[in-house]
N, C-alpha and C positions, 0 to 999 in steps of 0.2 A: 102825260109827259109834256113839258114845255121847252122849246127852244126859242130864246129870245135874242134877236139880233140887235145891235145898236152900233152907232158910229157913222152911218151914212150922212150924206149932206151934199152941199154944193161946193165945188172946189174948181179953181182954175186949172187948165191944162199945165202939166208940169208938176203939179202940187202932189200932196200925199194925204191919205186917209188910213185909219186903222179901224177895221171892223171887228166887233167882238160878238160872240155867241155864247150865251150861258145856258146851261142845260139843268133841268130839274130831275133828270133821270139818274137813278142809281147805277145804271149800265153805261155811264159816260165813259169810264175808263177802259171798257172792253168794246167800245164802238169806234169803228172807222168814221171819222168826221170829215165833212167836206163843205166847200163853198161852191155854189153854182150861181149863175146869173141869167136874167132874162130880160130881154128887150120886148116891148109890146109888139105882137104880131110875129114873133120868132119863138123857136123851141128854147126851152131852158138848156143852158150849156154848162159843162164842167169848168170850174175855175181851178180848184186844187182839192186834193185830199190828203189826209194824214192819218196814219196807222194808230192803233190804240195807245201804244207806248210812245209815239211821236218819233220813232226811229226811221220811218220812211214816209217820204212826201211824193206827191205826183201833181204835175202842173199841165195845164193846157199849153201846148208848145208856144203859142203867141204871147204868153204871159211870163214865160220863164225869164228870170232876171229883174223883173219889175215887182212881182208880187211874192210875198212870203207868207206861208201858212205855219201856224204854230198852235200849241195847246198847253194848258196848265191843268193837269188832272186833278190837282189839289183844290182847284177852284171850279172844276167842271166848266171850264171855259176854253174857247177856241178863238184864235184871232186871225186876221188877214191884213198884213201890212202891205199897202198898195202905194208904190212910188211911181214918179214919172207918169202920172195919170194923163190919159188921152180922152178926147171927146168920145171915142168909140168905146170906152169903158163904162160909159153911161148905161145904167141898167138897175134892176132891182136884184140885190144880192141875197141869196138865201143859204141858210145853214141847213145841213143835213146830217143825221146820225144814222148809221146802219150797223147791224151786228146780228149775231146769232149765238145762243147758248143752249145746248142740248136741243130741244125740240121748238125752242122759242126763237122767232126772228123779228127784227124790227127795222123800220125805215121811217124816221121822223123828220118832219120839215118845220122850219120857223116861218114866220109870217113875212119875212123879208125886210130889208132896209134899203131905201133908195139912195143911189149914187148918181149925181149929176156932175159932169165935167164940162165946164165952159171952155170955148176956144181961147 
């Protein structure tokens, strides 16, 4: 299974980026998908998650209102729209897929995409 993130880069404070995650898994549409981020020397932290059907989302409190998670199950893709970016949003952003089906459980991670927000 591959999760491939894209869309990271360098942006000025106040700008926007849209991250994408494309999955090769046939279980994408029954997976809870999420974005996490990590700064060197710190623990990986939750950014947002979205349920398999897309009907429910969850965000880190500090990011509500600026970030929007979405998914397109027909494309096996998940997105993170990031607006009003701040230097403290600088991190490597990781895509995650979690789920279970009968006796099978999975927890997949992408390789990450780097986001740098300049002051």
